[in-house]
Phi, psi and omega in degrees: 000314184297314178300321179293317179297323180296335179272004179081016180276128179282132182237134174240166182232173176263031180310130176094350183298324180242024183299321183296308179296328177297312179296322179296318179298314180297319182286331173300317177299319178299314181294321180296317178292317183297328184258009173080021185293332175305319179292318181297320181293319177298320178294320179300317181295332180259007182059040180244138178272113188234066176290143175282140183222157171052237185296339182277354181298140182288150175280153175294138178294328182301128180095349176283169184239131174248126172260115182255115180267107184107093178256077175245215182301313181286313183301323180294318180293316178300318180299321178297317177299314183299316181293327178297332178267008174089012178277150169275135186243124175249122179264147175236119184200153180290327182267152184295166179293135178254160182302331183264008178283121184278056180231160178272332178214155174226133181227151177286161181303332181297340181262010180304317178300336180277330184267335180303320179296346181269354190271131164274333181225131174247119186246125180260115179224028184257160176286160175275117177225177175301329182285327185262349179299128183058027180299319179264094185239190182303321180294318179298318179296326178295328179289333185286151176287153179297129179094355176298156182233152187246136174239121179242105174243028181249254180226146184297325184287356175286338183249133170285104189295323178297319178293324178297312180301316180294321181295325179285316181298325182280347183089358178297316179261132184279347180163174181205144171240116191237124173253347181235145186221154182296322177237126181231131359298155178297127181302148182298335181264010179294134178294343181297334180301325190246000181288140178291151177061029173242126175243132175218153177236157187277058178052054183237013187298332181270359182292133177199146184296327187265011185302316182303317180293320180294315180295320178297321178298319177296317180298314182294323176300314179292325179298316177296318178299318180298315181292332181265001179073023181268168179295133180277150178266151173058046175295137181276127175247114184298343180260006187294145178228213183253000000 
């Protein structure tokens, strides 16, 4: 991308073509964690009846807070789902809040240490850049409240995986739903395979049968705009962040 941009070539992307299935996958993970499904699934595999009782009963999602890092195509859809379930949504993004952003608050990345302690759910929907690499590290986990849970539908390198494992083992983090991993395929000896309250998928959240048609539609729309001298959609900025 950078060599082409240096030559003055305009580049566009298919941003948003698969935003809905990515957000749906992430929110599925949130619901599974919220309703205790990791325990039920482990019980099912062992033919054990494991209802949650007393102190282990899940809290109602209504009134909880989700901090979504990256309010773009995916983050906006996820935020809409969260608000529909009664969650308060705090967005983290470099650009200010716009009228159509489905969030209750918007803060710049510099204020992340202030908003993380308020999160019941931390959702990663931002691109991987120099700014976001290892963004969720041991220090970030220390900022989170005990029992908060992490949803990663972005990129594996945004999370310090060793710190994530330690946060779950120590009980600081209540669980995680991960679609992206630092090393893919996930190594057979990764502790993530066996940690309680961890759900992961093999980086397939954006998979959908109709993706080709959606991406082609975006390209053709931009081609017509280009021929007519109109503003192009989804221009690629090599410096873009969240």
